[in-house]
OpenMM code with the backbone's topology and positions (N, CA, C; nanometers):
from openmm import Vec3, app, unit

residues = "MET THR PHE TRP LEU ARG LEU LEU ILE SER ARG LEU PHE GLY ARG PRO PRO ASP LEU SER ILE SER ALA GLY LEU TRP LEU GLU LEU LEU GLU GLY LEU ARG MET ARG GLY GLY ASN ARG ARG GLU SER GLY ALA PHE LEU LEU GLY PRO THR ALA ALA HIS ARG ARG ILE THR SER ILE VAL PHE TYR ASP GLU ILE ASP PRO HIS ALA PHE ASP THR GLY ILE ILE GLU ILE ASP GLY GLY SER MET ALA ASP LEU TRP ASN ILE CYS ARG GLU ARG GLY GLU VAL VAL VAL ALA ASP VAL HIS THR HIS PRO GLY SER ALA GLY GLN SER GLU SER ASP ARG LEU HIS PRO ILE ILE ALA GLU PRO GLY HIS ILE ALA MET ILE LEU PRO ARG PHE ALA ALA GLU PRO ILE ARG PHE GLU GLU ILE GLY LEU TYR ARG TYR LEU GLY ARG PHE ARG TRP THR ALA LEU LYS ARG SER LEU LEU ARG PRO THR LEU ARG ILE GLU GLY THR ILE HIS GLY".split()
positions = [
    Vec3(14.4534, 6.6967, 4.6194),
    Vec3(14.4741, 6.7524, 4.5157),
    Vec3(14.3156, 6.7483, 4.4565),
    Vec3(14.2490, 6.6202, 4.4774),
    Vec3(14.1210, 6.6232, 4.4156),
    Vec3(14.0606, 6.7632, 4.4850),
    Vec3(14.0300, 6.8248, 4.5978),
    Vec3(14.0113, 6.8913, 4.6907),
    Vec3(14.0235, 7.0073, 4.5948),
    Vec3(14.1173, 7.0068, 4.5496),
    Vec3(14.1378, 7.1607, 4.5258),
    Vec3(14.0867, 7.1790, 4.3385),
    Vec3(14.0691, 7.0263, 4.2622),
    Vec3(14.0332, 7.0603, 4.0771),
    Vec3(13.8575, 7.0992, 4.1163),
    Vec3(13.8405, 7.0264, 4.2112),
    Vec3(13.6840, 7.0228, 4.2720),
    Vec3(13.6228, 7.1252, 4.2761),
    Vec3(13.7419, 7.2308, 4.3775),
    Vec3(13.6599, 7.4260, 4.3969),
    Vec3(13.6740, 7.4648, 4.2791),
    Vec3(13.8217, 7.4604, 4.1709),
    Vec3(13.7843, 7.5370, 4.0711),
    Vec3(13.7009, 7.5316, 4.0226),
    Vec3(13.6863, 7.3793, 3.9489),
    Vec3(13.5216, 7.3576, 3.9025),
    Vec3(13.4898, 7.4253, 3.9265),
    Vec3(13.3883, 7.3465, 4.0373),
    Vec3(13.2899, 7.4950, 4.1258),
    Vec3(13.2676, 7.5980, 4.0868),
    Vec3(13.3966, 7.6749, 4.1147),
    Vec3(13.3957, 7.7889, 4.1775),
    Vec3(13.3814, 7.8837, 3.9898),
    Vec3(13.4824, 7.7874, 3.9104),
    Vec3(13.4545, 7.8142, 3.7315),
    Vec3(13.2866, 7.8247, 3.6706),
    Vec3(13.2526, 7.6941, 3.6638),
    Vec3(13.1606, 7.6391, 3.6050),
    Vec3(12.9937, 7.6274, 3.7065),
    Vec3(13.0210, 7.6397, 3.8621),
    Vec3(12.9432, 7.5978, 3.9732),
    Vec3(12.8343, 7.7513, 4.0046),
    Vec3(12.7636, 7.7250, 4.0405),
    Vec3(12.6579, 7.7925, 4.0838),
    Vec3(12.7450, 7.8933, 4.1930),
    Vec3(12.6737, 7.9637, 4.2526),
    Vec3(12.6832, 8.0127, 4.4247),
    Vec3(12.6367, 7.9745, 4.5274),
    Vec3(12.7833, 7.9308, 4.6145),
    Vec3(12.7052, 7.8454, 4.7294),
    Vec3(12.5457, 7.9056, 4.7824),
    Vec3(12.4670, 7.8047, 4.8917),
    Vec3(12.3626, 7.8864, 4.9166),
    Vec3(12.4022, 7.9801, 5.0316),
    Vec3(12.4944, 7.9587, 5.0801),
    Vec3(12.5412, 8.0495, 5.2256),
    Vec3(12.7195, 8.0821, 5.1898),
    Vec3(12.7604, 8.1712, 5.2773),
    Vec3(12.9107, 8.2121, 5.2292),
    Vec3(12.9385, 8.2881, 5.3441),
    Vec3(13.0745, 8.2474, 5.4085),
    Vec3(13.0955, 8.3530, 5.5470),
    Vec3(13.2474, 8.3288, 5.5296),
    Vec3(13.3439, 8.4309, 5.5882),
    Vec3(13.4370, 8.4339, 5.6071),
    Vec3(13.5016, 8.3608, 5.7355),
    Vec3(13.6280, 8.2899, 5.7089),
    Vec3(13.6486, 8.2408, 5.7953),
    Vec3(13.6758, 8.2927, 5.9509),
    Vec3(13.7030, 8.3840, 5.9270),
    Vec3(13.7422, 8.4686, 6.0823),
    Vec3(13.5657, 8.4082, 6.1719),
    Vec3(13.4977, 8.4641, 6.0200),
    Vec3(13.3245, 8.4517, 6.1362),
    Vec3(13.2863, 8.3724, 6.1255),
    Vec3(13.3147, 8.2457, 6.0445),
    Vec3(13.3061, 8.1604, 6.1224),
    Vec3(13.3267, 8.0860, 6.2393),
    Vec3(13.4568, 8.1246, 6.2673),
    Vec3(13.5315, 8.1092, 6.4246),
    Vec3(13.4947, 8.1851, 6.5016),
    Vec3(13.4510, 8.2491, 6.4712),
    Vec3(13.3567, 8.3517, 6.5632),
    Vec3(13.2222, 8.2856, 6.5858),
    Vec3(13.1427, 8.2412, 6.5224),
    Vec3(13.0501, 8.1465, 6.5247),
    Vec3(13.0406, 8.0326, 6.5923),
    Vec3(13.1782, 7.9673, 6.5786),
    Vec3(13.2195, 7.8579, 6.6482),
    Vec3(13.2021, 7.8316, 6.7876),
    Vec3(13.2826, 7.9802, 6.8195),
    Vec3(13.3049, 8.0210, 6.9458),
    Vec3(13.1896, 8.0362, 7.0039),
    Vec3(13.1451, 8.1114, 6.9915),
    Vec3(13.0400, 8.1837, 7.0314),
    Vec3(12.8990, 8.0949, 7.0608),
    Vec3(12.9015, 7.9821, 6.9775),
    Vec3(12.7929, 7.8603, 7.0304),
    Vec3(12.8717, 7.7752, 7.1096),
    Vec3(12.9714, 7.7515, 7.0780),
    Vec3(13.0246, 7.6530, 7.2214),
    Vec3(13.0312, 7.6957, 7.3211),
    Vec3(13.0636, 7.8496, 7.3490),
    Vec3(13.0662, 7.8704, 7.5227),
    Vec3(12.9634, 7.8944, 7.5055),
    Vec3(12.8360, 7.9328, 7.4336),
    Vec3(12.7075, 7.9314, 7.5134),
    Vec3(12.6405, 7.7984, 7.5622),
    Vec3(12.6446, 7.6616, 7.4538),
    Vec3(12.6376, 7.5583, 7.5049),
    Vec3(12.7153, 7.5160, 7.6106),
    Vec3(12.7994, 7.5428, 7.5905),
    Vec3(12.8980, 7.4573, 7.6703),
    Vec3(12.9102, 7.3105, 7.6476),
    Vec3(12.8699, 7.2471, 7.5582),
    Vec3(12.9005, 7.0992, 7.5291),
    Vec3(12.7880, 7.0424, 7.5943),
    Vec3(12.7291, 7.0806, 7.6484),
    Vec3(12.5850, 7.0095, 7.7323),
    Vec3(12.4313, 7.0702, 7.7148),
    Vec3(12.4267, 7.1799, 7.6115),
    Vec3(12.3180, 7.2353, 7.5745),
    Vec3(12.3095, 7.3089, 7.4129),
    Vec3(12.1923, 7.2822, 7.3528),
    Vec3(12.1367, 7.3648, 7.2253),
    Vec3(12.1881, 7.4849, 7.2124),
    Vec3(12.2432, 7.5557, 7.1457),
    Vec3(12.2436, 7.7019, 7.1273),
    Vec3(12.2474, 7.7565, 6.9788),
    Vec3(12.2381, 7.8759, 6.9391),
    Vec3(12.2097, 7.9170, 6.7746),
    Vec3(12.1977, 8.0638, 6.7624),
    Vec3(12.1998, 8.1241, 6.6435),
    Vec3(12.1869, 8.2541, 6.6243),
    Vec3(12.1396, 8.3014, 6.4673),
    Vec3(12.1837, 8.4088, 6.4996),
    Vec3(12.1125, 8.4186, 6.3499),
    Vec3(12.1972, 8.4658, 6.2551),
    Vec3(12.1852, 8.4553, 6.1426),
    Vec3(12.3124, 8.5085, 6.0551),
    Vec3(12.2631, 8.5606, 5.9459),
    Vec3(12.3298, 8.7135, 5.9396),
    Vec3(12.2456, 8.8487, 5.8771),
    Vec3(12.3718, 8.8682, 5.7573),
    Vec3(12.3025, 8.9410, 5.6625),
    Vec3(12.3999, 8.9800, 5.5502),
    Vec3(12.2674, 9.0475, 5.4557),
    Vec3(12.3634, 9.0740, 5.3404),
    Vec3(12.3115, 9.2316, 5.2946),
    Vec3(12.1647, 9.1446, 5.1989),
    Vec3(12.0827, 9.2290, 5.1176),
    Vec3(12.0075, 9.1261, 5.0850),
    Vec3(12.0456, 9.1290, 4.9420),
    Vec3(12.0751, 8.9855, 4.9357),
    Vec3(12.0787, 8.9944, 4.7819),
    Vec3(12.0590, 8.8214, 4.7208),
    Vec3(12.0823, 8.7817, 4.6398),
    Vec3(11.9999, 8.6928, 4.5493),
    Vec3(12.1193, 8.5669, 4.5969),
    Vec3(12.2424, 8.6116, 4.6312),
    Vec3(12.3667, 8.4792, 4.6764),
    Vec3(12.3620, 8.5169, 4.8474),
    Vec3(12.3413, 8.4430, 4.9235),
    Vec3(12.3633, 8.4422, 5.1095),
    Vec3(12.4840, 8.4708, 5.1445),
    Vec3(12.5253, 8.5953, 5.1598),
    Vec3(12.6833, 8.5936, 5.2337),
    Vec3(12.6579, 8.6062, 5.3248),
    Vec3(12.6696, 8.5658, 5.4885),
    Vec3(12.7032, 8.5958, 5.6112),
    Vec3(12.8057, 8.7456, 5.6125),
    Vec3(12.7569, 8.7858, 5.7159),
    Vec3(12.8277, 8.9141, 5.7527),
    Vec3(12.8559, 8.9293, 5.8991),
    Vec3(12.7697, 8.9578, 5.9986),
    Vec3(12.7175, 8.9299, 6.1106),
    Vec3(12.6652, 8.8275, 6.1394),
    Vec3(12.6539, 8.8526, 6.3216),
    Vec3(12.5814, 8.7027, 6.3897),
    Vec3(12.5300, 8.7936, 6.4934),
    Vec3(12.4279, 8.7845, 6.5222),
    Vec3(12.3237, 8.8203, 6.6298),
    Vec3(12.2713, 8.6418, 6.6944),
    Vec3(12.3258, 8.6069, 6.8067),
    Vec3(12.3108, 8.4630, 6.9077),
    Vec3(12.1850, 8.5544, 6.9496),
    Vec3(12.1499, 8.4090, 6.9676),
    Vec3(11.9678, 8.4307, 7.0310),
    Vec3(11.9712, 8.4717, 7.1807),
    Vec3(12.0551, 8.4671, 7.2490),
    Vec3(12.1083, 8.4933, 7.3846),
    Vec3(12.0886, 8.6304, 7.4031),
    Vec3(12.0835, 8.7328, 7.2701),
    Vec3(12.1412, 8.8460, 7.2776),
    Vec3(12.0456, 8.8856, 7.2370),
    Vec3(11.9219, 8.8560, 7.2031),
    Vec3(11.7743, 8.9243, 7.1822),
    Vec3(11.6876, 8.8383, 7.3280),
    Vec3(11.6983, 8.7159, 7.3526),
    Vec3(11.6225, 8.6779, 7.4347),
    Vec3(11.7199, 8.6051, 7.5308),
    Vec3(11.7514, 8.6725, 7.6662),
    Vec3(11.8864, 8.6192, 7.7655),
    Vec3(11.8299, 8.4835, 7.8137),
    Vec3(11.7316, 8.4646, 7.8059),
    Vec3(11.6601, 8.3465, 7.8127),
    Vec3(11.6416, 8.2167, 7.7299),
    Vec3(11.7046, 8.2233, 7.6271),
    Vec3(11.6883, 8.1391, 7.5153),
    Vec3(11.7437, 7.9988, 7.5462),
    Vec3(11.8366, 8.0367, 7.6185),
    Vec3(11.9232, 7.8791, 7.6195),
    Vec3(11.8615, 7.8058, 7.7641),
    Vec3(11.8292, 7.8857, 7.8680),
    Vec3(11.7708, 7.8322, 8.0246),
    Vec3(11.6965, 7.6722, 8.0606),
    Vec3(11.6738, 7.6402, 7.9106),
    Vec3(11.5749, 7.5314, 7.9336),
    Vec3(11.6811, 7.3925, 7.8729),
    Vec3(11.7794, 7.4275, 7.8233),
    Vec3(11.8365, 7.2878, 7.7346),
    Vec3(11.8180, 7.3034, 7.5653),
    Vec3(11.6860, 7.3377, 7.5679),
    Vec3(11.6819, 7.3537, 7.4434),
    Vec3(11.6462, 7.5382, 7.3942),
    Vec3(11.6356, 7.5290, 7.2381),
    Vec3(11.6028, 7.6751, 7.2086),
    Vec3(11.4686, 7.7497, 7.2322),
    Vec3(11.4612, 7.8579, 7.3057),
    Vec3(11.2649, 7.9104, 7.3081),
    Vec3(11.3408, 8.0030, 7.3178),
    Vec3(11.2765, 8.0738, 7.2290),
    Vec3(11.3073, 8.2057, 7.1795),
    Vec3(11.1920, 8.2821, 7.1841),
    Vec3(11.1480, 8.3871, 7.3215),
    Vec3(11.0155, 8.5030, 7.3749),
    Vec3(10.9797, 8.5326, 7.2163),
    Vec3(10.8846, 8.5100, 7.1594),
    Vec3(10.8347, 8.6129, 7.0406),
    Vec3(10.8295, 8.7483, 7.0367),
    Vec3(10.8231, 8.7896, 7.1375),
    Vec3(10.8108, 8.9699, 7.1844),
    Vec3(10.9385, 8.9655, 7.1102),
    Vec3(11.1025, 8.9002, 7.1556),
    Vec3(11.1937, 8.9360, 7.1595),
    Vec3(11.2637, 8.9446, 6.9941),
    Vec3(11.1533, 8.9547, 6.9032),
    Vec3(11.1987, 8.9090, 6.7537),
    Vec3(11.2489, 9.0478, 6.7300),
    Vec3(11.1307, 9.1662, 6.7715),
    Vec3(11.1221, 9.3208, 6.7189),
    Vec3(11.2737, 9.3228, 6.7814),
    Vec3(11.3885, 9.3257, 6.8955),
    Vec3(11.4742, 9.3667, 6.8582),
    Vec3(11.6100, 9.3194, 6.7461),
    Vec3(11.5594, 9.2173, 6.7173),
    Vec3(11.5850, 9.1434, 6.6042),
    Vec3(11.6335, 9.1847, 6.4504),
    Vec3(11.4813, 9.2763, 6.4404),
    Vec3(11.4319, 9.3536, 6.3059),
    Vec3(11.4492, 9.4183, 6.3485),
    Vec3(11.5362, 9.5103, 6.4884),
    Vec3(11.5606, 9.7069, 6.4970),
    Vec3(11.7427, 9.6559, 6.4786),
    Vec3(11.8201, 9.5534, 6.5085),
    Vec3(11.9713, 9.5474, 6.4753),
    Vec3(11.9587, 9.5397, 6.3558),
    Vec3(11.8574, 9.4406, 6.2794),
    Vec3(11.8661, 9.4395, 6.0670),
    Vec3(11.8746, 9.5867, 6.0727),
    Vec3(11.7765, 9.6419, 6.0977),
    Vec3(11.7675, 9.7778, 6.0422),
    Vec3(11.8503, 9.8580, 6.0639),
    Vec3(11.9194, 9.7908, 6.1764),
    Vec3(12.0550, 9.9587, 6.1759),
    Vec3(12.1233, 9.9366, 6.1145),
    Vec3(12.1783, 9.8053, 6.0964),
    Vec3(12.2713, 9.7626, 6.0518),
    Vec3(12.2850, 9.7274, 5.8954),
    Vec3(12.1499, 9.7990, 5.8289),
    Vec3(12.1073, 9.7309, 5.7395),
    Vec3(12.1162, 9.6077, 5.6286),
    Vec3(12.1090, 9.5227, 5.6999),
    Vec3(12.1538, 9.3740, 5.6933),
    Vec3(11.9552, 9.3246, 5.6933),
    Vec3(11.9990, 9.1636, 5.6821),
    Vec3(11.8774, 9.1089, 5.6724),
    Vec3(11.8958, 8.9794, 5.6959),
    Vec3(11.8276, 8.8209, 5.7843),
    Vec3(11.8621, 8.7535, 5.8010),
    Vec3(11.8950, 8.6737, 5.6746),
    Vec3(11.9840, 8.6259, 5.6738),
    Vec3(11.9879, 8.5395, 5.5710),
    Vec3(12.0127, 8.3788, 5.5911),
    Vec3(11.9822, 8.3083, 5.7037),
    Vec3(12.0155, 8.2069, 5.7800),
    Vec3(11.9749, 8.1961, 5.9054),
    Vec3(11.9404, 8.1001, 5.9455),
    Vec3(11.9770, 8.0669, 6.1013),
    Vec3(12.0702, 7.9509, 6.1572),
    Vec3(12.1760, 7.9252, 6.2453),
    Vec3(12.1787, 7.8418, 6.2951),
    Vec3(12.1674, 7.7699, 6.4242),
    Vec3(12.1928, 7.6445, 6.4479),
    Vec3(12.1576, 7.6048, 6.6058),
    Vec3(12.2232, 7.4623, 6.6210),
    Vec3(12.2199, 7.4047, 6.7325),
    Vec3(12.3039, 7.2810, 6.7438),
    Vec3(12.2352, 7.1655, 6.7925),
    Vec3(12.2773, 7.0860, 6.7706),
    Vec3(12.1964, 6.9486, 6.8335),
    Vec3(12.3718, 6.8935, 6.8769),
    Vec3(12.2774, 6.8283, 7.0036),
    Vec3(12.4012, 6.6689, 7.0313),
    Vec3(12.4123, 6.5801, 6.9905),
    Vec3(12.3423, 6.5102, 6.8620),
    Vec3(12.4216, 6.4295, 6.8039),
    Vec3(12.4790, 6.4962, 6.6814),
    Vec3(12.3522, 6.4413, 6.5525),
    Vec3(12.3771, 6.4629, 6.4576),
    Vec3(12.3231, 6.5719, 6.3941),
    Vec3(12.3469, 6.6088, 6.3144),
    Vec3(12.2986, 6.7432, 6.2441),
    Vec3(12.1301, 6.7175, 6.1161),
    Vec3(12.0455, 6.6163, 6.1992),
    Vec3(11.9313, 6.6072, 6.1134),
    Vec3(11.8393, 6.6683, 6.1752),
    Vec3(11.7141, 6.6802, 6.0418),
    Vec3(11.6038, 6.7958, 6.1775),
    Vec3(11.5255, 6.6999, 6.2491),
    Vec3(11.5291, 6.7993, 6.3597),
    Vec3(11.3933, 6.6937, 6.4889),
    Vec3(11.2400, 6.7292, 6.4345),
    Vec3(11.1668, 6.6803, 6.5242),
    Vec3(11.0468, 6.6928, 6.4345),
    Vec3(11.0320, 6.8010, 6.4867),
    Vec3(11.0586, 6.9046, 6.6420),
    Vec3(11.0546, 7.0545, 6.6921),
    Vec3(11.1104, 7.1416, 6.5536),
    Vec3(11.2354, 7.1098, 6.5312),
    Vec3(11.2700, 7.1654, 6.3865),
    Vec3(11.1816, 7.1605, 6.2312),
    Vec3(11.1140, 7.0876, 6.2313),
    Vec3(11.0701, 7.1126, 6.1286),
    Vec3(10.9278, 7.1712, 6.1570),
    Vec3(10.8486, 7.1481, 6.2861),
    Vec3(10.7331, 7.1832, 6.3149),
    Vec3(10.7473, 7.3914, 6.3442),
    Vec3(10.8325, 7.4002, 6.4126),
    Vec3(10.9150, 7.5566, 6.4928),
    Vec3(10.9871, 7.5984, 6.3909),
    Vec3(11.0011, 7.6213, 6.2726),
    Vec3(11.1238, 7.6819, 6.2577),
    Vec3(11.1519, 7.8567, 6.3026),
    Vec3(11.2154, 7.8978, 6.3188),
    Vec3(11.2593, 8.0115, 6.3417),
    Vec3(11.2338, 8.1289, 6.2736),
    Vec3(11.2382, 8.1560, 6.1232),
    Vec3(11.2012, 8.2083, 6.0442),
    Vec3(11.1241, 8.1425, 5.9675),
    Vec3(11.0006, 8.1923, 5.9606),
    Vec3(10.9103, 8.0829, 5.8840),
    Vec3(10.8758, 8.1246, 5.7737),
    Vec3(10.9412, 8.1940, 5.6977),
    Vec3(10.8580, 8.2283, 5.5296),
    Vec3(11.0046, 8.1730, 5.4178),
    Vec3(10.9222, 8.0875, 5.3857),
    Vec3(10.9480, 8.0133, 5.2605),
    Vec3(11.1173, 8.0827, 5.2086),
    Vec3(11.2098, 7.9724, 5.1452),
    Vec3(11.3357, 8.0298, 5.1075),
    Vec3(11.4501, 8.0600, 5.2293),
    Vec3(11.3829, 8.0895, 5.3485),
    Vec3(11.4434, 8.0213, 5.4607),
    Vec3(11.5582, 7.8918, 5.4957),
    Vec3(11.6839, 7.9605, 5.5450),
    Vec3(11.8285, 7.8502, 5.4885),
    Vec3(11.7771, 7.8253, 5.6910),
    Vec3(11.8063, 7.6816, 5.7215),
    Vec3(11.8425, 7.6567, 5.8793),
    Vec3(11.9800, 7.5328, 5.8598),
    Vec3(12.0770, 7.5942, 5.9231),
    Vec3(12.2357, 7.5218, 5.9865),
    Vec3(12.1621, 7.4746, 6.0993),
    Vec3(12.2240, 7.3581, 6.0735),
    Vec3(12.2259, 7.2652, 6.2069),
    Vec3(12.3844, 7.1963, 6.2071),
    Vec3(12.4589, 7.2141, 6.3768),
    Vec3(12.5663, 7.1576, 6.3932),
    Vec3(12.5662, 7.0339, 6.4248),
    Vec3(12.6379, 6.9675, 6.4218),
    Vec3(12.6479, 6.8367, 6.4783),
    Vec3(12.7108, 6.8401, 6.6585),
    Vec3(12.7029, 6.7748, 6.7747),
    Vec3(12.7784, 6.7625, 6.8679),
    Vec3(12.7688, 6.8833, 6.9292),
    Vec3(12.6947, 6.9513, 6.9204),
    Vec3(12.6821, 7.0582, 7.0082),
    Vec3(12.8401, 7.1696, 6.9040),
    Vec3(12.8683, 7.1827, 6.8211),
    Vec3(12.9373, 7.2150, 6.7777),
    Vec3(13.1198, 7.2102, 6.7786),
    Vec3(13.0921, 7.0750, 6.8358),
    Vec3(13.2412, 7.0364, 6.8980),
    Vec3(13.3083, 7.0345, 6.7212),
    Vec3(13.4879, 7.0322, 6.8366),
    Vec3(13.5577, 7.0435, 6.7180),
    Vec3(13.5773, 6.8329, 6.6616),
    Vec3(13.6038, 6.8075, 6.5448),
    Vec3(13.6224, 6.8682, 6.4215),
    Vec3(13.4933, 6.8886, 6.3785),
    Vec3(13.4712, 7.0173, 6.2685),
    Vec3(13.3507, 7.0077, 6.2056),
    Vec3(13.3986, 7.0032, 6.0965),
    Vec3(13.2732, 6.8657, 6.0262),
    Vec3(13.2903, 6.8491, 5.9168),
    Vec3(13.2053, 6.8931, 5.8414),
    Vec3(13.2340, 6.9118, 5.6866),
    Vec3(13.1541, 6.9682, 5.5941),
    Vec3(13.0131, 6.8840, 5.5820),
    Vec3(13.0524, 6.7813, 5.5765),
    Vec3(12.9541, 6.6316, 5.5598),
    Vec3(12.8510, 6.6705, 5.6085),
    Vec3(12.8978, 6.6722, 5.7428),
    Vec3(12.7962, 6.6411, 5.8574),
    Vec3(12.7369, 6.7637, 5.8815),
    Vec3(12.7564, 6.8922, 5.8355),
    Vec3(12.6772, 7.0410, 5.8762),
    Vec3(12.5490, 6.9499, 5.7532),
    Vec3(12.3990, 7.0178, 5.8500),
    Vec3(12.2803, 7.0387, 5.7902),
    Vec3(12.2414, 7.1223, 5.7232),
    Vec3(12.1714, 7.1112, 5.6489),
    Vec3(12.1509, 7.2700, 5.5582),
    Vec3(11.9842, 7.2433, 5.5353),
    Vec3(11.9072, 7.3213, 5.5900),
    Vec3(11.7974, 7.2884, 5.5301),
    Vec3(11.6681, 7.4031, 5.4943),
    Vec3(11.6432, 7.4208, 5.3663),
    Vec3(11.5642, 7.5604, 5.2882),
    Vec3(11.4060, 7.5284, 5.3621),
    Vec3(11.3509, 7.5902, 5.4479),
    Vec3(11.1882, 7.6156, 5.4042),
    Vec3(11.0848, 7.6488, 5.3134),
    Vec3(11.0341, 7.5722, 5.2868),
    Vec3(10.9391, 7.5591, 5.1656),
    Vec3(10.8153, 7.6266, 5.1653),
    Vec3(10.7954, 7.6414, 5.3213),
    Vec3(10.6938, 7.6949, 5.3628),
    Vec3(10.5772, 7.5735, 5.4398),
    Vec3(10.4349, 7.5863, 5.4896),
    Vec3(10.3555, 7.5008, 5.5206),
    Vec3(10.4282, 7.3960, 5.6122),
    Vec3(10.5319, 7.3679, 5.7056),
    Vec3(10.6210, 7.2996, 5.7671),
    Vec3(10.6639, 7.2048, 5.6900),
    Vec3(10.7275, 7.2066, 5.5670),
    Vec3(10.7597, 7.1879, 5.4881),
    Vec3(10.9414, 7.2092, 5.4795),
    Vec3(11.0221, 7.1023, 5.4090),
    Vec3(11.2024, 7.1528, 5.4168),
    Vec3(11.1949, 7.0666, 5.3070),
    Vec3(11.3404, 7.1723, 5.2593),
    Vec3(11.3942, 6.9914, 5.1655),
    Vec3(11.5488, 7.0350, 5.2465),
    Vec3(11.6261, 6.9577, 5.2017),
    Vec3(11.7815, 6.9170, 5.2917),
    Vec3(11.8291, 6.9989, 5.1264),
    Vec3(11.9588, 7.0442, 5.1388),
    Vec3(12.0357, 7.0947, 5.0658),
    Vec3(12.1697, 6.9795, 5.0621),
    Vec3(12.1306, 6.9777, 4.9574),
    Vec3(12.2871, 6.8804, 4.9356),
    Vec3(12.3946, 6.9278, 4.7844),
    Vec3(12.5005, 6.9056, 4.8718),
    Vec3(12.6052, 6.9891, 4.7807),
    Vec3(12.6624, 6.8684, 4.6919),
    Vec3(12.7206, 6.8732, 4.5772),
    Vec3(12.7722, 6.8908, 4.4739),
    Vec3(12.8905, 6.9362, 4.3640),
    Vec3(12.9155, 6.8898, 4.2708),
    Vec3(13.0286, 6.9531, 4.2498),
    Vec3(13.0080, 7.0797, 4.2008),
    Vec3(12.8887, 7.0840, 4.1031),
    Vec3(12.8389, 7.2268, 4.0861),
    Vec3(12.7782, 7.2702, 4.1625),
    Vec3(12.7002, 7.2700, 4.2820),
    Vec3(12.6796, 7.3314, 4.3672),
    Vec3(12.6999, 7.3331, 4.5059),
    Vec3(12.7739, 7.3885, 4.5617),
    Vec3(12.7986, 7.3990, 4.6999),
    Vec3(12.6385, 7.4785, 4.7857),
    Vec3(12.6673, 7.4211, 4.9136),
    Vec3(12.5777, 7.4761, 4.9642),
    Vec3(12.6434, 7.6102, 5.0725),
    Vec3(12.7757, 7.5073, 5.1650),
    Vec3(12.8004, 7.6173, 5.2443),
    Vec3(12.9897, 7.6676, 5.1927),
    Vec3(13.0111, 7.7784, 5.1705),
    Vec3(13.1530, 7.8048, 5.1661),
    Vec3(13.1870, 7.8710, 5.2834),
    Vec3(13.3541, 7.8642, 5.3029),
    Vec3(13.3861, 7.9134, 5.4063),
    Vec3(13.4747, 8.0421, 5.3517),
    Vec3(13.4982, 8.1165, 5.3459),
    Vec3(13.6010, 8.1747, 5.2035),
    Vec3(13.7307, 8.2517, 5.3581),
    Vec3(13.8480, 8.2422, 5.2807),
    Vec3(13.9915, 8.2594, 5.3000),
    Vec3(14.0556, 8.1447, 5.4285),
    Vec3(14.1698, 8.1861, 5.5068),
    Vec3(14.2374, 8.1213, 5.5235),
    Vec3(14.1783, 8.0637, 5.7038),
    Vec3(14.1661, 7.9573, 5.7629),
    Vec3(14.1426, 7.9549, 5.8708),
    Vec3(14.2333, 7.9012, 6.0195),
    Vec3(14.2336, 7.9833, 6.0533),
    Vec3(14.4187, 8.0103, 6.1684),
    Vec3(14.3483, 7.9674, 6.3029),
    Vec3(14.4241, 7.8839, 6.4214),
    Vec3(14.3671, 7.8236, 6.4826),
    Vec3(14.4177, 7.7230, 6.5537),
] * unit.nanometer
topology = app.Topology()
chain = topology.addChain("A")
for resn in residues:
    res = topology.addResidue(resn, chain)
    for name in ("N", "CA", "C"):
        topology.addAtom(name, app.Element.getBySymbol(name[0]), res)
């Protein structure tokens, strides 16, 4: 009961979430990350959506779709030359990168490498980290969301009653 009351108050009086995604696309994202990581290595994706103040995720581009060797070493390494393919995809779809996501073997805290090597080094960009290589169960309180401030500085996004960070819209079946 408390969950539904908090959700209702948040939707009526709160700000829109930092990120939102449909339940079906969320499941597609988790499945793709798990398949690529095999519960033994990191995997990741770019999360795309329309240009808007509210970041709604409408499509996914997994890192290995633009750089087939992105996951070869066990950590994520994307050849900078591959980014042109991402920008072409964005142009073709009429979307922009609204966030990125990657997995960690343990918790969803940012590593020193994450802080010093942002995938998109543009202030305002959001990075999501999923713990345990995105293994079930995924709990909202375990997901790391970080906003890039520039100059290798980040802030962790914290949810509250009137300020959600991530919203999964619809019903998850499975």
